[in-house]
N, C-alpha and C positions, 0 to 999 in steps of 0.2 A: 928509335927514329925521332928526329927533332920535330917539335910541334909545328914549326913553320912549313914543313914539307909533308907532314903526315896527313893522310886522308881519313877524316873522321866520319862516322856513320850518322851522327845526330847533330853535329856542330860543324861550322866552317870558319876557317881563319884566313884572313887576307891581310898581308902586311904591306903597308904603304909608309915606309919609315919616314918619320919616327912614330907613326900611328898604326895600331893594330885594330882591325875591324873583326869582331867576333860575332858570328851569326848563329842563332838558334835555327836548326836546319832539319826539321821534320815536317815539311809542308803538308804532307797527307794527313797529319795529325794536329794541324794548327800549332806546330812547334811545341806540343806538349812534352813535358819532361817524363822520361821513363828511367829505368835503372841504368841503362847504358849511357844516357845523357848525363846522369849524375856522376859517373866515372869520368866521362870525356871532358865535361866542363871543369871539373876539379883539376885534371891533368893540364888542361890548357892554361888556366889562370895561374896555377903554380909556376908554369914555365914563363908566362908573361911577366909575372912579378919579379922573376930573376933575370929577365932580359933587359940589360942596361940600354940597349938601342931603342927600346920602346918607351916613349914619353907620355903617350895618351892612349886610352883604350875606348873604342866605341863598341857598344853592345846593341845588337839589333836583331830583327827577325826578317819577315817579308811584309808585303803590302797588306796582307790579310790578318797577320798575327805576329806580334812580338814573341809572346809565349803564352799559350792559353792555360797554363798551370800544369798540374800533374795529369798524367795519362791514366784516366780511370779504368781503362781496360787492363792496365797493369796493377793499379792500386787496389782494385776490387778483390784481387787474389791475395793481398797481404794478410798475414797474421801479425800479432804483436811483435814478434821477433823480426819479421821482414820490415815492419814499419820503423822499428828502432834502428835497424841497420841503415835504412835509407835516410832517416833523420840525422844520425850521427855523421854520415858522409856529407849531408847537406850542411850541417853545422860547421864542419871543417871547411867546406867550400865558402860559406859566409865569411869565416875568419880570413881565409886567403884573399878573398875578393875585397873586403872592406879594409884590410890592413895594407893593401898595395900602396906603395909610396908614389903613385902616379894617378892623375885624374882619370875618372871613369865617366863616360857619357852615354846615357841611354838614348837611342833613337827609336821611338815607339810608333808603330802603325798597327791598326787593327787591335786585336784582343791582347790585353795584358791582365790576365786573370790569375788568381791564386798565386802559385810560385812565380809566375811571370811578373805579376805586380810586385811581389816581394823582391824580385831581382831589380826592378825599377827603383824601389825604395833604397836599395843598397848603392845605387849610382850617385855620384857627386852632382852631376848636372843632367837635365832631362829635356829633350825636345820631343814634342808629340806631333804626329800628323793629325789632320782634322778628323780622321776616321777612328782615332784611338779610343779605346774603351778600357776602363780600369775597374777592377773589382776583386773582392775576396769572397767567392760564392760557396766556400767549403761547407758552410752551415747547412746548405741545401742537400748535401749528400751524407750528413750525419757526422761530420768532423768540424774542425775549425782551422784557421791558418796555423800551420806548424813550422813554417820556414822563416820566421821572423816577423810575420805580419802583425801580430798582436803587440810587438815591441816597437817596431819601426814606424808603423802608421801613426802612432800617437806622438812621435817625434816630428811629424810633418803636418798634422791637422789637429784641431781641437779634439779632446777625448770623446765628446759626445758624437762628433761626426765619425770618428773611428769606430765607436761602438755601434752606431747605426749601420755602417757598412758591413761590419763583421757579424752582428746579430741578425741582420735582415738579408745579408748577401746583396746589398745595394750596389749598383754600378754607377760609375761616373763617366761622362763623355769628356772630350778633350777640353772644351771651354770650362766645364765645371772644375776639372783638375787644375787648369790654369788659375781660376779664381781662388781656389783653395791653396795655391802655392805648391802643388805637387809637381808641376812641371814649370820650366823656365820660359817656354815659348811654344806656340802652336803654328804649324806651317802646313802647306798643301802636301799631300802624300808624295807627289812627284818631286818635291823640293827637299824632302826629309834628309836624305843622305848627304846632299850637297851642303845643307845647313849644318849638319853634324860635323862634316869635314872642315867647313870654314871655322867653326868654333874650336875644333880639335887642333887645327893649325895655329890658331891664336894661343891656345894653351901651350902648345909645343914650343913656342917662341919665348915663353916665360922662363925664368930661372928655376930649374928643376928642384934644387935644394930648398929654395924658399917655398915652392909649391908643396913639397913633401912636408916641410915643417908646419905650414899653414893648415894642410889637411889633417895632420895628426893633432894639432892643437884644437881645431874645430871639433873633431870627432871625440876628443877627450871630454868635451862639455856634456856629452850624453852619458858618460860612465863614471864621472867623478863629481865631487862637490866643488863649489866655486873656488875655494882657496887652493885646492889641489890643481884645478884646471888653470888658475892664474899662474901657479908655480911652473907647471909644465909649459905653458905658453911663454913665460919669461925665459926659461932655460933654452927653449928652442930659438927664441928671438935673439937673445944675446949671442948664441953660438954662431948665428949667421954673420956676425961681425968678424969672424975669422975666415970667411970665404972670399975667394976672388970675385965671385959674382956680386957680392955686396959692394966691394970697392969699385968694380966696373960700373954697376948700376948707378951709384951715387955720383961718381965722377962724370959719367956720361950725361947725367941730368945737369950738373953744374956747367959742363962744357957744351951743352945744347946740341948733343949728338945722340944717335941711336945706340943703345948699349949692345955689346957683343958678348952674350953670356956663354960660359964654357962649362957650366954645371960642376964647378969646383969651388 
């Protein structure tokens, strides 16, 4: 069954072409991730990554929780083998999500804890509601962040702040997250989805090939040395001069008109 029409138990997908809105959907559990969610989210984002009609992805929850992390009722029963299986599936999900050649936008209200916060850190842009709370509280239950938190948080905040949050399980409110640069904007809860859709529509009107190249080049800065990163950036930049959108964009600027991009 196609992901656009399939009914999921822990996730929800709404398509407003060219935008996909993906929602964590376990409201009785504060949208906490369980084993079923780990399969469903991987399936959904694999499909979205291959859906050429989708240009921007919004990831959200509900007014009380974006995603409160892992479901401890399930995790408490894990042994090492269970934990490894869940982690490997999560690692595959992280790769699919971060390698997507389209912008991802987190719209966060309420709790973004543990794996929920790690998911926020994977998103390209982030809008928080005033009631948003961010944290990696895993240390308080005898583990530590295992879904990318120890790696991605230090890409976003000074290492001492990251260690404070991880070592102590310290939480941040929306304004603190904004001050640290973890989110792009803070809005009222009732305005959150509208703000996210407004931004998503702006992104959808940009040339998709250039956005893809820009995202890939930026992300390479975290995984390569500066010279390799500059080479990757340069190759991606020069390749765009063989696209119709580059010609259209520059000619439209010179002719003082709005460009009509065709993603070719």
